[in-house]
N, C-alpha and C positions, 0 to 999 in steps of 0.2 A: 608627197602624195596628198591629194585632197582627202579630207575626212569624209567618210560615208555619212550621208544625211540621215537624221533620225526621223522615223515616221511618227507624226503627231496628229492627234485628232482633237478638235475643239467640239465640245458638246454644248448646245444652246437650244433655244426655242421657247423657253418660258423663263421669266425673271421679273422681279419687281423693279429691276434696273433696265436701262435701255440697251438690251443685248443686240438689237438691230444696228445700233451705232457702234457699240464697243467690240463686238466680235470681229468686224472688218479691221479694226485697229489692231487687235491681237493677231489676226491672220497675217496682216501686213508685216508687223514686227517680227513674227517668227520666220516668215518667208525671207524677208530682207536680211536677216542675220546670216543666211547661207548655211545654217546648221540643220534646218528642219524642212521636210516635205510636209505640207499642211493640208489637211482635209477638215471639213466641217460637217457635222451631222446635226440637223435641226429637228427637234421633237414636234409632234402635232401641237396646235394651240391648246390653251387651257380649256377643259371641258370636252375635248375630243378623245377618241379611243387611242389609248397609249400602247395597246398590245403589239402593234406593228413596229414600235420604236425599239429596235434591237441592234444597236451599234456592235460591230465586230471588234470589241476592245482588243482581243488577242492579236489582231493584225498590226497593232501599233506599239511603239516603244514607250510612248507617253500619252496620256489623256489629260486634256485641260478642260476644266468645267467652268463655263459661264452660265450655268443653269441653276435656277432656284424656282422650282415649280412643283407640279403634281407628281405623285408617286409613280415610279416606273413599274413595269410589270414584274412579277416574281422571276420570270425567266431572265429579264435584263438585270435585275438586282443580283441574282446569283452569278451571272456572267461577269459583272463588274467586280463583285467581291472576289471571285476566283482569279480574275485578272490581276488585281492589286496584290492579293495574298501570294500569288505565284511568282511575283517579281516584276509586275508592270509598274511603270511610273505614273504618278497622278499629281495634278496641280489644281488646287482650289483657289479661285480668284474672287476676292471680295465677297459678294453675297452668296457665292456657292456654298459657304459654310452655314448659311441660313437654311439650306435645303434639308429635307428628310429628317425632321426632328424625332420621328418615331421609328427610324431604321437604325438599330443598334450598331450594325457593322459599319455603316457610313459614318456614324459619329465617332467610332474608333478610328476610322481612316483619316478624318479631318482633325481629330484631336479635340478641337474646341469649336463651338458654334454659338449662334445667337438667334433670338426671336423664335417664332413657330411654337410658342408655348413652353420653351425650355425653362427649367427651374432647377432647384437643388437636386431634383430627381435625375437630372441629366449629368450631374457631376459637379465638381468644384469650380468656382471662379479661379482663374490662373492669372497672376500678375507678378511683377518684380518689385521687391522692396529691399533697399540697402544692398543691391546686387544679388539678392537671393530670390529664387523662384518660390512663390507663395501659392499654396493650394488651399483655398478658402471655401469651406463647406457651408458658409452662411446661406440662409434662405433668401430667395429673391429671384427675379426674372433673369433670364439669360439674354444678353444682347442690348446694347444701347449705343448712342453716339450723341455728342453735342453738335453745335453748329459747325458747318464746314469752315476750314481755315488751313493755311500753311502750317506745318509743324515739323520739328526736327525728329529724325529717326536715329536711334542710338544702337550701334552694333554691340552685341554682348559677346559673341564668339568670333573673334577676328581670324581664327585659324581654320574655321570651317571652310571647305572649298567654295561655297557660294559667296561667302563674305570676305574672303582673303583679297586684300588690295582695295577694299571699299573703305572710305573714311569712317572713323569711329562715329562721327556725328555729321549728318547731312540734312539739308532742308528739302522736304517734300512739298510739292505744290498743293493747292487747295484740294481737300479730300474729306471724306468722312473718317473720323478717327474712331474705329470700333473699340468698345470697352465692355466690361462685364461679360465677356465671353465665358462660357462654361461647357464642360464636357468631360469625357473619360480621361483625356490628357495622358494616355498611356504611351510610353515610348516616344515622348514629345520633347523636342529641344527648341527653346525660344532663341532665335538668332538675333533678333532686334526688337526694340520696344519704342514707344513714343509716350511722352507725358501727356495725359489727358487733363488739360488745364481747366480748372473750375471756372475760369472766366469765360470759357466757351461752352460751359455746361458739362464738363468732364468730371471724372472721378477723383482727380488729384493723385492718380497712380500711374506707374509705368506699365502700360498695357502692351501685350504681344502684338507685333506687326508682321513679323516674318518668322515662320516656324518650319521645322521638319518633323515628320512622324514616320516611324517604321511600323509597317503592318505586314506580318509574315515576312516574306522576302521582298516585299514592295517598299519603295521609297516614295514619300509624299512631301511636296513643297506646298506650304499654305501661306498665301499672302492676303492680308485683309485690305491692302491698298487697291485702288482702282475703281472708285465709285462711278466715274463718268469719263467722257473723252478727255476733258482737260486734266483729270487726275492721271490717266494713263499716259498722257503725253509728257510726263516728267521723266527725265533721263534716269533718275534714281529708280523709279518704278520699272522702266523698261529693262535696265541692266539687271536688277535683282530678279525680275521675272525670267529673262532669258537664261541667266546662270542657274536659277533654281530649277527651271524646267530641264535643262541639260543634266543637272545633277540627279533629278528624279529619274531620268531615263537611263543614266549610265553610272552614277555614283562618282563621276568626275566632272570637272569644269574646265573647258578650254576657251570659252567665250571671254574676251578681255574686258577689263574695266576701262571705259573710255577716259581720255584725258579731260574731256569737258563734263566731268561728273559734278553734281552739286556740292557746294561747300556748306559749312555749318550756317553761313549767313545768307547764301544765295542759292535759290533753286534754279534749275536749268531745264528748258523745254526742248523736246525733240525738234530739230529743224525740218 
């Protein structure tokens, strides 16, 4: 019997990244997987009235954010918070974790974020050192990245449903390697990291790339990968996104890891 498709909503409309290019890529990937029925809800442009932007989150199994922009209305904020807390799935893609620095519940939901004036008041830096998760309360800005480049992603939890069957180390294509993210980081598990190499302007630390967060009864998958179309066209990005989204919606993963997955030495692009 065919598996019933999951109802998925992509939210976009404002972003300091090119959502008009990347949302169609996400929409196509999700639809082509055969696992999701996809809809997109686009907010008004920056500077316009946001009161009418009221997605019906409760109608969906999972919500994917490609949004980084102005504050939502109080009604929409409350509906989103209730949706996730009550068991809805949520996926934060790349700059979506930059959004809403002054909305405490959103920062709990994404676990870690960057930019937007985030500082030590937002929560600790989180990174991995000697295989252990570090929560560093040092003062400083939240969010940074060096110059774009290919980099290896290292799996920390090979038994997590999202990561099971994915190589321990794989090469991701050109992307922004987010670092110095900070936030509440409650109920957060780091699934994979990448080394922020100082020769590209990085911290010299293993920074979180893929994460899960539990918020009430809701499951959250947080990927900091996916800066642009070329970053999203990596098989590694696509596979972890699809599997993470299915997990956020159901708590299980049925989407397979493809045979043509990147290796530690070679990245692979979607054909």
